[in-house]
N, CA, C and O atoms as a DFTB+ gen file, in Angstrom:
428 C
 N C O
     1  1      58.152     117.844      33.804
     2  2      57.226     118.329      34.999
     3  2      55.920     117.911      34.726
     4  3      55.356     117.921      33.632
     5  1      55.378     117.455      36.065
     6  2      53.887     117.283      35.835
     7  2      52.876     118.278      35.974
     8  3      53.275     119.314      36.506
     9  1      51.630     118.245      35.628
    10  2      50.894     119.264      35.746
    11  2      50.238     119.135      36.987
    12  3      49.963     117.979      37.309
    13  1      49.844     120.252      37.948
    14  2      49.084     119.936      38.646
    15  2      47.367     120.252      38.890
    16  3      46.833     121.362      38.899
    17  1      46.899     119.298      39.025
    18  2      45.356     119.334      39.184
    19  2      44.910     119.267      40.538
    20  3      45.299     118.469      41.390
    21  1      43.780     120.474      40.706
    22  2      42.945     120.477      41.964
    23  2      42.433     119.171      42.293
    24  3      42.199     118.416      41.350
    25  1      42.196     118.737      43.588
    26  2      41.837     117.401      44.151
    27  2      41.210     117.720      45.113
    28  3      41.786     118.217      46.082
    29  1      39.877     117.520      45.096
    30  2      39.120     116.922      44.076
    31  2      38.620     118.376      43.202
    32  3      38.694     119.544      43.585
    33  1      38.197     117.935      42.151
    34  2      37.881     118.787      40.886
    35  2      37.555     120.117      41.508
    36  3      36.916     120.171      42.559
    37  1      37.967     121.155      40.899
    38  2      37.833     122.489      41.414
    39  2      37.033     123.235      40.770
    40  3      37.307     123.466      39.593
    41  1      36.068     123.700      41.244
    42  2      34.907     124.959      40.791
    43  2      35.354     126.069      41.286
    44  3      35.681     126.240      42.460
    45  1      35.386     126.850      40.428
    46  2      35.820     128.398      40.770
    47  2      34.355     128.909      41.325
    48  3      33.201     128.804      40.910
    49  1      34.958     129.492      42.433
    50  2      34.016     130.463      43.109
    51  2      33.421     131.448      42.689
    52  3      34.231     132.361      42.527
    53  1      32.040     131.841      42.330
    54  2      31.467     132.801      42.394
    55  2      31.182     134.064      43.146
    56  3      30.606     134.009      44.233
    57  1      31.596     135.304      42.565
    58  2      31.334     136.420      43.477
    59  2      29.870     136.683      44.043
    60  3      28.938     136.678      43.240
    61  1      29.689     136.857      45.071
    62  2      28.353     137.314      45.768
    63  2      28.409     137.971      46.964
    64  3      29.006     137.620      47.982
    65  1      27.663     139.070      46.753
    66  2      27.900     139.740      48.226
    67  2      27.517     139.136      49.546
    68  3      27.675     139.917      50.484
    69  1      27.074     138.001      49.850
    70  2      26.626     137.556      50.751
    71  2      27.838     136.279      51.042
    72  3      27.809     135.706      52.131
    73  1      28.773     135.932      50.110
    74  2      29.706     134.985      50.380
    75  2      30.758     135.514      51.684
    76  3      31.262     136.628      51.828
    77  1      30.860     134.536      52.387
    78  2      31.952     134.845      53.672
    79  2      32.969     135.503      53.081
    80  3      33.336     136.672      53.206
    81  1      33.534     134.291      52.179
    82  2      35.045     134.934      51.912
    83  2      35.055     135.236      50.591
    84  3      34.426     134.600      49.745
    85  1      35.927     136.434      50.315
    86  2      35.655     137.009      49.093
    87  2      37.677     136.868      48.737
    88  3      38.549     137.135      49.564
    89  1      37.870     136.455      47.503
    90  2      39.073     136.234      46.977
    91  2      39.746     137.649      46.728
    92  3      39.101     138.607      46.304
    93  1      40.782     137.685      46.958
    94  2      41.682     138.788      46.643
    95  2      41.787     138.768      45.632
    96  3      42.064     137.701      45.084
    97  1      41.571     140.236      44.711
    98  2      42.048     140.261      43.555
    99  2      43.505     140.366      43.005
   100  3      43.778     140.910      41.935
   101  1      44.295     139.866      43.737
   102  2      45.740     140.257      43.658
   103  2      45.912     138.500      43.465
   104  3      47.079     138.139      43.617
   105  1      45.026     137.490      43.188
   106  2      45.649     135.666      43.135
   107  2      45.745     136.185      41.861
   108  3      45.168     136.955      41.094
   109  1      46.947     135.272      41.960
   110  2      47.699     135.037      40.445
   111  2      47.386     133.811      39.603
   112  3      48.214     133.272      38.869
   113  1      46.205     133.434      39.753
   114  2      46.085     132.310      38.868
   115  2      44.508     132.437      38.916
   116  3      44.046     133.213      39.753
   117  1      43.530     131.650      37.982
   118  2      42.140     131.198      37.696
   119  2      41.873     130.334      39.282
   120  3      40.721     129.909      39.382
   121  1      42.516     130.127      40.134
   122  2      42.169     129.092      41.187
   123  2      42.396     130.205      42.460
   124  3      43.493     130.033      42.990
   125  1      41.751     131.095      42.948
   126  2      42.318     131.860      44.174
   127  2      42.419     130.701      45.266
   128  3      41.785     129.649      45.344
   129  1      43.279     131.153      45.971
   130  2      44.068     130.320      47.142
   131  2      44.118     131.511      48.374
   132  3      44.181     131.159      49.552
   133  1      44.087     132.791      48.026
   134  2      43.985     133.993      49.473
   135  2      42.796     134.739      49.221
   136  3      42.429     135.262      48.169
   137  1      42.094     134.703      50.655
   138  2      40.621     135.105      50.603
   139  2      40.792     136.021      51.784
   140  3      41.618     135.871      52.685
   141  1      39.795     137.112      51.654
   142  2      39.299     137.779      53.077
   143  2      38.097     137.290      53.755
   144  3      37.129     136.915      53.093
   145  1      38.098     137.271      54.946
   146  2      37.034     136.660      55.947
   147  2      36.083     138.082      56.126
   148  3      36.384     138.842      57.046
   149  1      34.994     138.405      55.276
   150  2      34.263     139.556      55.141
   151  2      33.252     139.774      56.436
   152  3      32.614     140.821      56.550
   153  1      33.155     138.648      57.449
   154  2      32.818     138.484      58.790
   155  2      33.514     138.760      59.707
   156  3      33.056     138.606      60.839
   157  1      34.760     139.226      59.539
   158  2      36.160     139.489      60.436
   159  2      35.562     140.652      61.048
   160  3      34.829     141.354      60.352
   161  1      35.832     141.031      62.586
   162  2      35.630     142.405      62.940
   163  2      36.278     143.407      62.197
   164  3      37.463     143.501      61.877
   165  1      35.116     144.296      61.926
   166  2      36.095     145.574      61.047
   167  2      37.671     146.244      61.656
   168  3      38.580     146.662      60.939
   169  1      37.661     146.198      63.008
   170  2      38.922     146.560      63.495
   171  2      39.833     145.619      63.175
   172  3      40.978     146.050      63.313
   173  1      39.774     144.463      62.789
   174  2      40.831     143.465      62.316
   175  2      40.833     143.540      60.797
   176  3      41.912     143.271      60.269
   177  1      39.838     143.852      60.014
   178  2      39.915     144.225      58.794
   179  2      41.054     145.429      58.594
   180  3      42.161     145.422      58.055
   181  1      40.476     146.208      59.105
   182  2      41.038     147.623      59.130
   183  2      42.801     147.633      59.774
   184  3      43.581     148.480      59.338
   185  1      43.160     146.814      60.610
   186  2      44.493     146.533      61.029
   187  2      45.171     146.113      59.704
   188  3      46.091     146.731      59.168
   189  1      44.496     144.790      59.170
   190  2      45.286     144.401      57.976
   191  2      45.642     145.185      57.040
   192  3      46.780     145.369      56.608
   193  1      44.361     145.807      56.615
   194  2      44.615     147.104      55.564
   195  2      45.649     147.977      55.554
   196  3      46.346     148.285      54.588
   197  1      45.744     148.498      57.057
   198  2      46.731     149.447      57.412
   199  2      48.113     148.806      57.487
   200  3      49.151     149.415      57.229
   201  1      48.046     147.562      57.852
   202  2      49.453     146.959      57.934
   203  2      49.978     146.985      56.410
   204  3      51.073     147.501      56.185
   205  1      49.341     146.528      55.533
   206  2      49.594     146.476      54.227
   207  2      50.140     147.937      53.544
   208  3      51.137     148.052      52.832
   209  1      49.422     148.774      53.864
   210  2      49.400     150.043      53.169
   211  2      50.926     150.880      53.858
   212  3      51.814     151.483      53.254
   213  1      50.745     150.589      55.414
   214  2      51.916     151.032      55.663
   215  2      53.405     150.643      54.919
   216  3      54.335     151.292      54.441
   217  1      53.046     149.074      55.121
   218  2      54.544     148.709      54.416
   219  2      54.870     149.143      53.005
   220  3      55.964     149.618      52.698
   221  1      54.095     149.001      52.349
   222  2      54.475     149.794      51.072
   223  2      54.598     151.279      51.374
   224  3      55.346     151.884      50.607
   225  1      54.091     151.897      52.212
   226  2      54.732     153.122      52.431
   227  2      56.009     153.527      52.807
   228  3      56.690     154.497      52.472
   229  1      56.229     152.471      53.672
   230  2      57.882     152.521      54.330
   231  2      58.997     152.151      53.161
   232  3      60.155     152.550      53.287
   233  1      58.564     151.326      51.960
   234  2      59.396     150.983      51.184
   235  2      59.611     152.339      49.798
   236  3      60.588     152.758      49.178
   237  1      58.364     152.609      49.793
   238  2      58.762     154.095      48.983
   239  2      59.144     155.291      49.680
   240  3      59.713     156.183      49.051
   241  1      58.905     155.413      50.868
   242  2      59.971     156.400      51.745
   243  2      61.348     156.134      51.604
   244  3      62.165     156.974      51.225
   245  1      61.550     155.228      51.839
   246  2      63.150     154.282      51.895
   247  2      63.651     154.541      50.815
   248  3      64.782     155.020      50.891
   249  1      63.140     154.377      49.585
   250  2      63.423     154.667      48.219
   251  2      63.568     156.049      47.830
   252  3      64.396     156.412      46.995
   253  1      62.760     156.834      48.437
   254  2      62.226     158.287      48.135
   255  2      64.013     158.900      48.783
   256  3      64.738     159.760      48.282
   257  1      64.169     158.313      49.639
   258  2      65.467     159.235      50.703
   259  2      66.619     158.676      49.840
   260  3      67.638     159.290      50.158
   261  1      66.886     157.732      48.846
   262  2      68.334     157.294      48.379
   263  2      68.782     158.326      47.296
   264  3      67.924     158.927      46.649
   265  1      69.799     158.490      47.138
   266  2      70.308     159.614      46.385
   267  2      70.144     159.309      45.126
   268  3      69.696     160.072      44.270
   269  1      70.600     157.862      44.918
   270  2      70.622     156.979      43.418
   271  2      69.639     155.767      43.345
   272  3      69.571     154.974      44.284
   273  1      68.922     155.642      42.282
   274  2      67.905     154.872      42.010
   275  2      68.299     154.152      40.986
   276  3      68.386     154.845      39.972
   277  1      68.616     152.876      40.802
   278  2      68.956     152.026      39.566
   279  2      67.446     152.175      38.269
   280  3      66.249     152.001      38.498
   281  1      67.976     152.467      37.246
   282  2      66.856     152.549      36.523
   283  2      66.610     151.196      35.464
   284  3      66.059     151.259      34.365
   285  1      67.070     150.194      35.993
   286  2      67.132     148.668      35.301
   287  2      65.597     148.693      35.243
   288  3      64.830     149.070      36.128
   289  1      65.284     148.186      33.951
   290  2      63.661     147.771      33.856
   291  2      63.550     146.490      34.222
   292  3      62.349     146.238      34.313
   293  1      64.234     145.512      34.489
   294  2      63.683     144.079      35.211
   295  2      63.248     144.414      36.937
   296  3      62.233     144.028      37.517
   297  1      64.287     145.184      37.450
   298  2      64.276     145.397      38.602
   299  2      63.327     146.779      39.164
   300  3      63.185     146.997      40.367
   301  1      62.709     147.668      38.070
   302  2      61.793     148.344      38.363
   303  2      60.718     147.703      38.121
   304  3      59.747     148.108      38.761
   305  1      60.487     146.597      37.224
   306  2      58.879     145.850      37.099
   307  2      59.001     144.831      38.336
   308  3      57.968     144.350      38.803
   309  1      60.225     144.509      38.855
   310  2      59.862     143.795      40.331
   311  2      59.520     144.570      41.126
   312  3      58.479     144.222      41.682
   313  1      60.075     145.862      41.590
   314  2      59.650     146.712      42.777
   315  2      58.442     147.141      42.673
   316  3      57.825     147.327      43.722
   317  1      57.819     147.399      41.454
   318  2      56.374     147.865      41.123
   319  2      55.429     146.639      41.449
   320  3      54.330     146.799      41.980
   321  1      55.918     145.445      41.107
   322  2      55.114     144.150      41.777
   323  2      55.202     143.914      43.154
   324  3      54.266     143.416      43.780
   325  1      56.217     144.226      43.644
   326  2      56.572     144.223      45.107
   327  2      55.554     145.185      46.010
   328  3      55.085     144.887      47.109
   329  1      55.343     146.359      45.297
   330  2      54.510     147.445      45.792
   331  2      53.203     147.187      45.459
   332  3      52.384     147.296      46.371
   333  1      52.757     146.825      44.211
   334  2      51.386     146.611      44.061
   335  2      50.711     145.532      44.498
   336  3      49.517     145.822      44.578
   337  1      50.950     144.298      44.853
   338  2      50.228     142.964      45.700
   339  2      50.000     143.695      46.930
   340  3      48.788     143.821      47.104
   341  1      50.760     144.283      47.950
   342  2      50.088     144.743      49.280
   343  2      49.218     145.759      48.849
   344  3      48.081     145.553      49.272
   345  1      49.323     146.838      48.127
   346  2      48.331     147.971      47.872
   347  2      47.203     147.451      47.536
   348  3      46.153     147.786      48.085
   349  1      47.298     146.205      46.206
   350  2      45.780     145.679      46.129
   351  2      45.304     144.717      47.160
   352  3      44.103     144.522      46.973
   353  1      45.706     144.112      48.060
   354  2      45.008     143.640      49.060
   355  2      44.614     144.644      49.991
   356  3      43.604     144.391      50.647
   357  1      45.324     145.974      50.235
   358  2      44.798     146.702      51.288
   359  2      43.302     147.383      50.814
   360  3      42.301     147.676      51.468
   361  1      43.683     147.506      49.158
   362  2      42.516     148.049      48.935
   363  2      41.162     147.302      48.694
   364  3      40.068     147.853      48.568
   365  1      41.418     145.940      48.648
   366  2      40.349     144.976      48.735
   367  2      39.776     144.798      50.403
   368  3      38.614     144.641      50.780
   369  1      40.762     144.865      51.041
   370  2      40.200     144.956      52.284
   371  2      39.248     146.078      52.770
   372  3      38.277     145.815      53.480
   373  1      39.640     147.708      52.253
   374  2      38.821     148.831      52.401
   375  2      37.897     148.730      51.687
   376  3      37.028     149.581      51.872
   377  1      37.668     147.824      50.710
   378  2      36.280     147.619      49.951
   379  2      35.477     147.003      50.825
   380  3      34.373     147.498      51.053
   381  1      35.916     145.720      51.523
   382  2      35.317     145.286      52.159
   383  2      34.531     145.872      53.617
   384  3      33.425     145.592      54.079
   385  1      35.766     146.934      54.183
   386  2      35.466     147.559      55.218
   387  2      34.099     148.548      54.852
   388  3      33.057     148.572      55.506
   389  1      34.377     149.277      53.734
   390  2      33.450     150.370      52.986
   391  2      31.849     149.370      52.661
   392  3      30.866     150.112      52.671
   393  1      31.602     148.267      52.463
   394  2      30.385     147.395      52.139
   395  2      29.743     147.410      53.162
   396  3      28.583     147.813      53.245
   397  1      30.747     146.758      54.513
   398  2      30.191     146.432      55.842
   399  2      29.806     148.125      56.472
   400  3      28.727     148.332      57.026
   401  1      30.522     148.889      56.345
   402  2      29.778     150.239      56.772
   403  2      28.453     150.696      56.020
   404  3      27.493     151.009      56.723
   405  1      28.343     150.754      54.669
   406  2      27.543     150.764      54.297
   407  2      25.995     150.098      54.651
   408  3      24.890     150.626      54.777
   409  1      26.561     148.400      54.767
   410  2      24.962     147.916      55.291
   411  2      24.661     148.221      56.840
   412  3      23.545     148.005      57.311
   413  1      25.856     148.800      57.702
   414  2      25.447     149.283      58.914
   415  2      24.523     150.467      58.813
   416  3      23.475     150.425      59.457
   417  1      24.798     151.506      58.081
   418  2      24.230     152.483      57.636
   419  2      22.757     152.643      57.405
   420  3      22.015     153.569      57.732
   421  1      22.486     151.442      56.719
   422  2      21.198     151.285      56.047
   423  2      20.254     150.319      57.240
   424  3      19.165     149.835      56.934
   425  1      20.755     150.184      58.337
   426  2      19.784     149.132      59.407
   427  2      19.050     149.758      59.954
   428  3      18.270     149.239      60.752
């Protein structure tokens, strides 16, 4: 199997409050590929956060309604990861919204 290398040479973005695109904290490698547009309208950012939080809430509510839940450690690990990814994305979006709102209040 061949190793994949970025083309052109990759330079890791450095986090900075004025960067328009913020890498999601849930990126699975040192080379982020998923970003939040921090200049997107607040209602769009809020909808994206709400969508992810509601998806996880729905899965957890459905699980809670089941009479039996398997306790297989591999299944529970996969399930926890399934819930953690959109929760982390939603928290990242809420962080951007919070920073934007704080910036608006200081104007």
